[in-house]
Residue frames as a rotation matrix with the C-alpha (Angstrom) as fourth column:
MET 1
0.293 -0.768 0.569 -121.86
-0.416 -0.639 -0.648 15.28
0.861 -0.047 -0.506 48.02
LEU 2
0.082 -0.383 -0.920 -119.56
0.710 0.670 -0.216 13.81
0.700 -0.635 0.327 50.65
ASN 3
0.734 0.230 0.639 -119.39
-0.273 -0.761 0.588 15.36
0.622 -0.606 -0.496 54.11
ILE 4
-0.289 -0.836 -0.467 -116.41
0.451 0.312 -0.836 15.66
0.845 -0.452 0.286 56.44
VAL 5
0.792 0.563 0.238 -117.18
-0.013 -0.374 0.927 16.13
0.611 -0.737 -0.289 60.13
LEU 6
-0.421 -0.906 -0.053 -114.63
0.139 -0.007 -0.990 17.31
0.897 -0.424 0.128 62.67
HIS 7
0.663 0.627 -0.409 -115.64
0.451 0.102 0.887 16.63
0.598 -0.773 -0.214 66.27
GLU 8
0.954 -0.189 -0.234 -114.11
0.092 -0.559 0.824 19.35
-0.286 -0.807 -0.516 68.47
PRO 9
0.472 -0.835 0.285 -111.00
0.684 0.143 -0.715 20.09
0.556 0.532 0.638 66.35
GLU 10
0.649 -0.292 -0.702 -108.21
0.601 -0.369 0.709 21.76
-0.467 -0.882 -0.064 68.30
MET 11
-0.320 -0.922 -0.217 -105.64
0.464 -0.352 0.813 23.00
-0.826 0.159 0.540 65.78
PRO 12
0.448 0.578 -0.682 -106.52
-0.240 -0.657 -0.715 25.77
-0.861 0.484 -0.156 63.32
ALA 13
-0.365 -0.651 -0.666 -103.85
-0.843 -0.073 0.533 24.76
-0.396 0.756 -0.522 60.80
ASN 14
-0.894 0.096 0.439 -105.29
0.179 0.972 0.153 21.24
-0.412 0.215 -0.886 60.51
THR 15
0.053 0.998 0.023 -108.82
0.536 -0.009 -0.844 22.56
-0.842 0.057 -0.536 60.07
GLY 16
0.261 -0.040 -0.964 -107.61
-0.589 -0.798 -0.127 25.06
-0.765 0.601 -0.232 57.47
ASN 17
-0.765 -0.595 -0.247 -105.86
-0.582 0.473 0.662 22.29
-0.277 0.650 -0.708 55.52
ILE 18
-0.678 0.591 0.438 -108.95
0.510 0.807 -0.299 20.11
-0.530 0.021 -0.848 55.77
GLY 19
0.289 0.786 -0.546 -111.11
0.071 -0.586 -0.807 22.99
-0.955 0.195 -0.225 54.52
ARG 20
-0.133 -0.447 -0.885 -108.85
-0.864 -0.385 0.324 23.38
-0.485 0.808 -0.335 51.50
THR 21
-0.964 -0.203 0.172 -109.04
-0.123 0.913 0.388 19.63
-0.236 0.353 -0.905 50.84
CYS 22
-0.256 0.951 0.174 -112.84
0.521 0.288 -0.804 19.77
-0.814 -0.115 -0.569 51.07
VAL 23
0.318 0.324 -0.891 -112.97
-0.483 -0.753 -0.447 22.56
-0.816 0.572 -0.083 48.48
ALA 24
-0.518 -0.626 -0.583 -110.70
-0.826 0.190 0.530 20.59
-0.221 0.756 -0.616 46.12
ALA 25
-0.984 0.117 0.134 -112.82
0.126 0.990 0.063 17.45
-0.125 0.079 -0.989 46.61
GLY 26
-0.518 0.848 0.111 -116.23
-0.361 -0.334 0.870 19.12
0.775 0.411 0.480 46.45
ALA 27
-0.269 0.369 -0.890 -117.06
0.747 0.663 0.048 18.04
0.607 -0.652 -0.454 50.01
ARG 28
0.529 0.484 0.697 -118.89
-0.171 -0.743 0.646 19.87
0.831 -0.461 -0.310 52.77
LEU 29
-0.637 -0.717 -0.284 -117.19
0.231 0.174 -0.957 20.53
0.736 -0.675 0.054 56.12
HIS 30
0.595 0.798 0.095 -119.05
0.028 -0.139 0.990 20.23
0.803 -0.587 -0.105 59.43
LEU 31
-0.582 -0.803 0.132 -117.43
-0.038 -0.135 -0.990 21.51
0.812 -0.581 0.048 62.64
ILE 32
0.508 0.723 -0.469 -118.74
0.436 0.254 0.863 20.40
0.743 -0.643 -0.186 66.03
GLU 33
0.028 -0.444 0.896 -117.97
-0.565 -0.746 -0.352 22.76
0.824 -0.497 -0.272 68.91
PRO 34
0.787 -0.309 -0.534 -116.19
-0.113 -0.923 0.367 23.43
-0.606 -0.229 -0.762 71.09
LEU 35
0.769 -0.600 0.220 -113.42
0.333 0.083 -0.939 24.39
0.545 0.796 0.264 68.67
GLY 36
0.355 -0.734 -0.579 -109.87
0.863 0.019 0.505 24.93
-0.360 -0.679 0.640 69.90
PHE 37
-0.813 -0.582 0.002 -109.70
0.512 -0.712 0.481 28.20
-0.278 0.392 0.877 67.94
GLN 38
-0.058 0.757 -0.651 -111.80
-0.177 -0.649 -0.740 31.03
-0.982 0.072 0.172 66.53
ILE 39
0.425 0.314 0.849 -113.27
0.683 0.504 -0.529 30.42
-0.594 0.805 0.000 63.07
ASN 40
0.978 -0.065 0.200 -111.72
0.089 -0.734 -0.673 33.71
0.191 0.675 -0.712 61.86
GLU 41
0.607 -0.795 -0.021 -108.26
0.002 -0.024 1.000 32.90
-0.795 -0.607 -0.013 63.23
LYS 42
0.392 -0.542 -0.743 -105.30
-0.868 -0.485 -0.105 33.83
-0.304 0.686 -0.661 61.03
GLN 43
-0.630 -0.690 0.356 -103.72
-0.562 0.722 0.404 30.34
-0.536 0.054 -0.843 61.14
LEU 44
-0.040 0.725 0.687 -106.98
0.311 0.663 -0.681 28.80
-0.950 0.187 -0.252 59.92
LYS 45
0.849 0.380 -0.367 -107.19
-0.159 -0.480 -0.863 31.15
-0.504 0.791 -0.347 56.94
ARG 46
0.066 -0.912 -0.405 -103.47
-0.933 -0.200 0.298 30.80
-0.353 0.359 -0.864 56.18
ALA 47
-0.657 -0.307 0.688 -103.68
-0.183 0.951 0.249 27.01
-0.731 0.038 -0.681 56.01
GLY 48
0.160 0.823 0.545 -106.82
0.554 0.382 -0.740 27.21
-0.817 0.420 -0.395 53.89
LEU 49
-0.797 -0.550 0.252 -105.17
0.543 -0.467 0.698 29.79
-0.266 0.693 0.670 51.61
ASP 50
-0.805 0.496 -0.326 -107.63
-0.548 -0.833 0.084 31.68
-0.229 0.246 0.942 49.47
TYR 51
-0.726 0.525 -0.445 -110.05
0.042 0.680 0.732 28.76
0.687 0.513 -0.515 49.39
TRP 52
-0.889 0.338 -0.309 -111.84
0.390 0.203 -0.898 29.33
-0.241 -0.919 -0.312 52.71
ASP 53
-0.522 0.725 -0.448 -114.49
-0.569 -0.688 -0.450 31.60
-0.635 0.020 0.772 51.15
LYS 54
-0.336 0.364 -0.869 -115.34
-0.814 0.353 0.462 28.79
0.475 0.862 0.178 48.69
LEU 55
-0.948 -0.132 -0.291 -115.88
0.023 0.881 -0.473 26.25
0.319 -0.455 -0.832 51.49
ASP 56
0.139 0.990 0.020 -119.35
-0.366 0.032 0.930 24.96
0.920 -0.136 0.366 52.38
VAL 57
-0.768 -0.504 -0.396 -118.96
0.222 0.371 -0.902 24.87
0.601 -0.780 -0.173 56.17
THR 58
0.389 0.882 0.265 -121.48
-0.192 -0.204 0.960 24.49
0.901 -0.424 0.091 59.00
VAL 59
-0.778 -0.604 0.171 -120.74
-0.248 0.046 -0.968 24.84
0.577 -0.796 -0.185 62.72
TYR 60
0.263 0.853 -0.451 -122.77
0.159 0.423 0.892 22.98
0.952 -0.306 -0.025 65.38
ASP 61
0.431 -0.010 0.902 -123.12
-0.780 -0.507 0.367 23.68
0.454 -0.862 -0.227 69.11
ASP 62
-0.285 -0.477 0.831 -122.36
-0.774 0.626 0.093 20.05
-0.565 -0.617 -0.548 70.02
TYR 63
-0.987 -0.162 0.011 -122.74
-0.130 0.831 0.541 16.47
-0.097 0.533 -0.841 68.78
ASN 64
-0.406 0.907 0.107 -126.46
0.645 0.368 -0.669 16.37
-0.647 -0.203 -0.735 69.63
ASP 65
0.185 0.403 -0.896 -127.02
-0.325 -0.835 -0.443 19.56
-0.927 0.374 -0.024 67.60
PHE 66
-0.646 -0.498 -0.579 -125.20
-0.718 0.141 0.681 17.92
-0.257 0.856 -0.449 64.67
LEU 67
-0.917 0.326 0.230 -127.41
0.350 0.934 0.071 14.81
-0.192 0.145 -0.971 64.91
ALA 68
-0.091 0.947 -0.308 -130.59
0.447 -0.238 -0.862 16.88
-0.890 -0.216 -0.402 65.19
LYS 69
0.223 0.144 -0.964 -129.74
-0.566 -0.786 -0.248 18.93
-0.793 0.601 -0.094 62.09
ASN 70
-0.433 -0.383 -0.816 -128.69
-0.882 0.366 0.296 15.87
0.185 0.848 -0.496 60.04
PRO 71
0.129 0.554 0.823 -131.38
-0.711 0.630 -0.312 13.26
-0.692 -0.544 0.475 60.82
GLY 72
0.866 0.289 0.408 -130.78
-0.034 0.848 -0.529 9.83
-0.498 0.445 0.744 59.34
ALA 73
0.499 -0.749 -0.435 -127.25
-0.856 -0.348 -0.383 10.67
0.135 0.564 -0.815 58.23
LYS 74
0.903 -0.364 -0.227 -125.00
0.351 0.931 -0.097 7.70
0.247 0.007 0.969 57.46
ILE 75
0.680 -0.656 0.327 -121.90
-0.720 -0.681 0.133 8.48
0.135 -0.326 -0.936 59.55
TYR 76
0.597 -0.646 -0.477 -118.59
0.485 0.763 -0.426 6.66
0.639 0.023 0.769 59.30
MET 77
0.937 -0.240 0.254 -116.38
-0.348 -0.584 0.733 7.30
-0.027 -0.776 -0.631 62.31
ALA 78
0.411 -0.875 -0.255 -112.63
-0.029 0.267 -0.963 7.28
0.911 0.403 0.084 61.83
THR 79
0.678 -0.189 0.710 -110.90
-0.734 -0.121 0.669 5.87
-0.041 -0.974 -0.221 64.89
THR 80
-0.358 -0.880 -0.312 -107.82
-0.817 0.457 -0.352 3.80
0.452 0.129 -0.883 65.68
LYS 81
-0.601 0.168 0.782 -110.13
-0.586 0.573 -0.573 1.53
-0.544 -0.802 -0.246 67.71
ALA 82
0.323 0.845 -0.426 -112.23
-0.908 0.149 -0.392 0.23
-0.268 0.514 0.815 64.76
HIS 83
0.188 -0.153 0.970 -112.39
0.019 0.988 0.152 -3.35
-0.982 -0.010 0.189 63.52
LYS 84
0.608 0.147 0.780 -112.70
0.741 0.247 -0.624 -2.43
-0.285 0.958 0.041 59.80
THR 85
-0.587 -0.782 -0.210 -110.33
0.577 -0.586 0.570 -0.42
-0.569 0.213 0.795 57.66
TYR 86
-0.166 0.486 -0.858 -111.49
-0.336 -0.846 -0.414 2.60
-0.927 0.220 0.304 55.70
ALA 87
-0.655 -0.156 -0.739 -111.11
-0.754 0.079 0.652 0.60
-0.044 0.985 -0.169 52.45
GLU 88
-0.960 0.277 0.040 -113.54
0.274 0.960 -0.061 -2.14
-0.056 -0.048 -0.997 53.55
VAL 89
-0.186 0.945 -0.270 -116.67
0.440 -0.166 -0.882 -0.01
-0.878 -0.283 -0.385 53.35
LYS 90
-0.416 0.196 0.888 -118.68
0.861 -0.231 0.454 1.39
0.294 0.953 -0.072 50.43
TYR 91
-0.751 0.055 -0.658 -119.20
0.313 -0.848 -0.428 5.14
-0.582 -0.527 0.619 50.89
GLU 92
0.202 0.901 0.385 -122.60
0.936 -0.062 -0.346 6.47
-0.288 0.430 -0.856 49.88
ASP 93
-0.085 -0.208 0.975 -122.74
0.726 -0.683 -0.083 9.71
0.683 0.700 0.208 47.85
ASP 94
0.237 0.319 0.918 -124.08
-0.242 -0.895 0.374 11.73
0.941 -0.311 -0.135 50.75
CYS 95
0.549 -0.053 -0.834 -122.42
0.694 0.585 0.420 10.02
0.466 -0.809 0.358 53.70
TYR 96
0.764 -0.332 0.553 -120.65
-0.543 -0.794 0.274 11.75
0.348 -0.510 -0.787 56.57
ILE 97
0.345 -0.739 -0.579 -117.12
0.570 0.655 -0.496 10.82
0.746 -0.159 0.647 57.61
MET 98
0.913 0.111 0.391 -116.34
-0.226 -0.661 0.716 11.95
0.338 -0.742 -0.578 61.16
PHE 99
-0.017 -0.959 -0.283 -112.93
0.483 0.240 -0.842 12.53
0.876 -0.151 0.459 62.72
GLY 100
0.734 0.290 -0.614 -112.18
0.671 -0.170 0.721 13.36
0.105 -0.942 -0.320 66.35
LYS 101
0.911 -0.397 0.110 -110.03
-0.410 -0.901 0.142 16.00
0.043 -0.174 -0.984 67.92
GLU 102
0.339 -0.883 -0.325 -106.28
-0.471 0.140 -0.871 15.75
0.814 0.449 -0.369 67.60
SER 103
-0.448 -0.635 0.630 -105.54
-0.834 0.043 -0.550 14.92
0.322 -0.771 -0.549 71.24
ALA 104
-0.584 0.271 0.765 -108.19
-0.511 0.610 -0.606 12.27
-0.631 -0.745 -0.218 71.90
GLY 105
-0.965 0.263 -0.021 -110.16
0.135 0.563 0.815 11.28
0.227 0.784 -0.578 68.80
ILE 106
-0.148 0.983 0.111 -113.92
-0.426 -0.165 0.890 10.68
0.893 0.084 0.443 68.86
PRO 107
-0.361 0.028 0.932 -115.19
-0.930 0.064 -0.362 10.05
-0.070 -0.998 0.003 72.42
GLU 108
-0.983 -0.068 -0.171 -115.71
-0.079 0.995 0.059 6.36
0.166 0.071 -0.983 73.18
GLU 109
-0.505 0.863 -0.004 -119.25
0.048 0.024 -0.999 7.21
-0.862 -0.504 -0.053 74.37
ILE 110
0.218 0.522 -0.825 -120.06
-0.831 -0.344 -0.437 7.99
-0.512 0.781 0.358 70.73
LEU 111
-0.513 -0.539 -0.668 -118.05
-0.828 0.515 0.220 5.10
0.226 0.666 -0.711 69.26
VAL 112
-0.917 0.104 0.384 -119.73
-0.089 0.888 -0.451 2.33
-0.388 -0.448 -0.805 71.28
ASP 113
0.038 0.999 -0.004 -123.10
-0.078 -0.001 -0.997 3.26
-0.996 0.039 0.078 69.76
ASN 114
0.698 0.168 -0.696 -121.67
-0.646 -0.271 -0.714 3.15
-0.309 0.948 -0.081 66.22
GLU 115
0.016 -0.780 0.626 -119.42
-0.279 0.597 0.752 0.08
-0.960 -0.187 -0.208 66.13
ASP 116
0.326 0.190 0.926 -120.61
0.658 0.658 -0.366 -1.04
-0.679 0.728 0.090 62.67
THR 117
0.872 0.030 0.488 -119.64
0.415 -0.573 -0.707 2.25
0.258 0.819 -0.513 61.02
CYS 118
0.666 -0.734 -0.131 -116.29
-0.365 -0.475 0.801 2.76
-0.650 -0.486 -0.584 62.72
ILE 119
0.889 -0.442 0.122 -113.30
0.307 0.377 -0.874 2.67
0.341 0.814 0.471 60.34
ARG 120
0.629 -0.744 -0.228 -109.55
-0.010 -0.301 0.954 2.89
-0.778 -0.597 -0.197 60.80
ILE 121
0.717 -0.568 -0.404 -106.43
-0.586 -0.177 -0.791 3.61
0.378 0.803 -0.460 58.80
PRO 122
0.877 -0.408 -0.255 -103.91
0.469 0.841 0.270 0.76
0.104 -0.357 0.929 59.23
MET 123
0.592 -0.755 0.283 -100.53
-0.724 -0.652 -0.227 1.67
0.356 -0.070 -0.932 60.70
ILE 124
0.288 -0.616 -0.733 -97.37
0.232 0.788 -0.571 -0.21
0.929 -0.006 0.370 61.56
GLY 125
-0.544 -0.731 -0.411 -96.08
0.503 0.107 -0.858 -0.70
0.671 -0.674 0.309 65.09
ASP 126
-0.282 0.333 -0.900 -96.81
0.937 -0.105 -0.332 1.52
-0.205 -0.937 -0.283 68.05
ILE 127
-0.944 0.015 0.330 -97.82
0.107 -0.931 0.348 4.63
0.312 0.363 0.878 66.11
ARG 128
-0.646 0.725 -0.241 -100.88
0.337 -0.013 -0.942 6.05
-0.685 -0.689 -0.235 67.90
SER 129
0.509 0.857 0.084 -102.32
0.524 -0.231 -0.820 8.07
-0.683 0.462 -0.567 65.04
LEU 130
-0.317 -0.499 0.806 -101.71
0.934 -0.312 0.174 10.09
0.165 0.808 0.565 61.89
ASN 131
-0.947 0.021 -0.320 -102.07
0.028 -0.989 -0.148 13.83
-0.320 -0.149 0.936 61.51
LEU 132
-0.155 0.988 -0.002 -105.76
0.241 0.036 -0.970 14.77
-0.958 -0.151 -0.244 61.34
SER 133
0.234 0.215 -0.948 -105.46
-0.732 -0.602 -0.318 16.55
-0.639 0.769 0.016 58.00
ASN 134
-0.692 -0.549 -0.469 -103.65
-0.721 0.551 0.419 13.57
0.028 0.628 -0.777 56.46
SER 135
-0.821 0.427 0.379 -106.25
0.220 0.849 -0.481 11.16
-0.527 -0.311 -0.791 57.82
VAL 136
0.168 0.912 -0.374 -109.10
-0.137 -0.354 -0.925 13.16
-0.976 0.207 0.066 56.31
ALA 137
0.000 -0.229 -0.974 -107.36
-0.957 -0.281 0.066 13.23
-0.289 0.932 -0.219 52.92
ILE 138
-0.920 -0.391 0.025 -106.72
-0.374 0.896 0.239 9.47
-0.116 0.211 -0.971 52.93
VAL 139
-0.583 0.752 0.307 -110.32
0.452 0.614 -0.647 8.51
-0.676 -0.238 -0.698 53.69
LEU 140
0.216 0.688 -0.692 -111.99
-0.270 -0.639 -0.720 11.25
-0.938 0.343 0.048 51.63
TYR 141
-0.185 -0.350 -0.918 -110.02
-0.960 -0.135 0.245 10.36
-0.210 0.927 -0.310 48.52
GLU 142
-0.971 0.003 0.238 -110.84
0.026 0.995 0.092 6.66
-0.236 0.095 -0.967 48.95
ALA 143
-0.120 0.993 0.004 -114.53
0.374 0.049 -0.926 7.62
-0.920 -0.109 -0.377 48.98
LEU 144
0.270 0.160 -0.950 -114.00
-0.668 -0.679 -0.304 9.76
-0.694 0.716 -0.076 45.86
ARG 145
-0.734 -0.596 -0.326 -112.11
-0.659 0.509 0.553 6.92
-0.164 0.621 -0.767 44.15
GLN 146
-0.722 0.519 0.457 -115.03
0.351 0.844 -0.405 4.59
-0.596 -0.133 -0.792 44.83
HIS 147
0.411 0.889 -0.202 -117.22
0.312 -0.346 -0.885 7.06
-0.856 0.301 -0.419 42.94
ASP 148
0.223 -0.422 0.879 -114.75
0.969 0.194 -0.153 7.23
-0.105 0.886 0.452 40.02
PHE 149
-0.655 -0.513 -0.554 -113.78
0.525 -0.837 0.155 10.81
-0.544 -0.189 0.818 40.94
ALA 150
0.066 0.807 0.587 -117.12
0.997 -0.083 0.002 11.96
0.050 0.585 -0.810 39.53
GLN 151
0.859 0.373 0.351 -117.14
0.430 -0.898 -0.098 15.57
0.278 0.235 -0.931 38.32
MET 152
0.588 -0.733 -0.341 -113.46
0.048 -0.390 0.920 16.00
-0.807 -0.557 -0.194 39.19
ASN 153
0.709 -0.475 -0.522 -110.70
-0.690 -0.314 -0.652 17.15
0.146 0.822 -0.550 36.88
CYS 154
0.769 -0.393 0.504 -108.58
0.070 0.836 0.544 14.04
-0.635 -0.383 0.671 36.35
GLU 155
0.624 -0.579 0.525 -106.22
0.698 0.110 -0.708 15.44
0.352 0.808 0.472 33.71
GLY 156
0.371 -0.600 -0.709 -102.98
0.480 -0.530 0.699 17.20
-0.795 -0.600 0.092 34.53
HIS 157
0.830 -0.115 0.545 -101.49
0.457 -0.420 -0.784 19.99
0.319 0.900 -0.296 32.43
LEU 158
-0.187 -0.944 -0.271 -97.99
0.975 -0.212 0.066 21.41
-0.120 -0.252 0.960 32.37
HIS 159
0.443 0.340 -0.830 -97.75
0.397 -0.904 -0.159 25.19
-0.804 -0.259 -0.535 32.78
ARG 160
0.116 -0.505 -0.856 -95.08
-0.609 -0.716 0.340 26.05
-0.784 0.482 -0.391 30.21
LEU 161
-0.799 -0.493 -0.345 -94.51
-0.582 0.487 0.651 22.90
-0.153 0.720 -0.676 28.20
HIS 162
0.354 0.898 -0.261 -96.67
-0.930 0.367 -0.001 20.12
0.095 0.243 0.965 26.74
TRP 163
0.197 -0.219 0.955 -96.58
-0.328 0.903 0.275 16.38
-0.924 -0.368 0.106 27.36
LYS 164
-0.602 -0.504 -0.619 -94.91
-0.754 0.104 0.649 14.47
-0.263 0.857 -0.443 24.49
């Protein structure tokens, strides 16, 4: 199972959307405090719709607590500062993909110790970053694609009509 890690997320709507994406993708969500919101906040639940109760989510006191409770974890760190793109790596079944807070990303103190597993999403021009929820979806679904969308429903069905 893939793991999404949010390091000090600030916006409840983003985290709610990411939680919903994790449920749809069969991924676990890991939240590293401090959070910019309460876990029971209305905006968080609204963005996650009625999926939040289906989410496998763990909250950690800080980054060191996360590392201590996930020893030996293979962690890819999404950052605009990386040398490699997210499509240049092979994601293991049980890897962790970490994203930083909306205003600052993952602290450079963490990044410098993990240069080989830092990944980025290419962008044109002077754009600083993408929305956090969009970034998670892009990278998570690349990892799922690499695993042939195992155990996922890959067929679409019309509600009222049938495909010809």
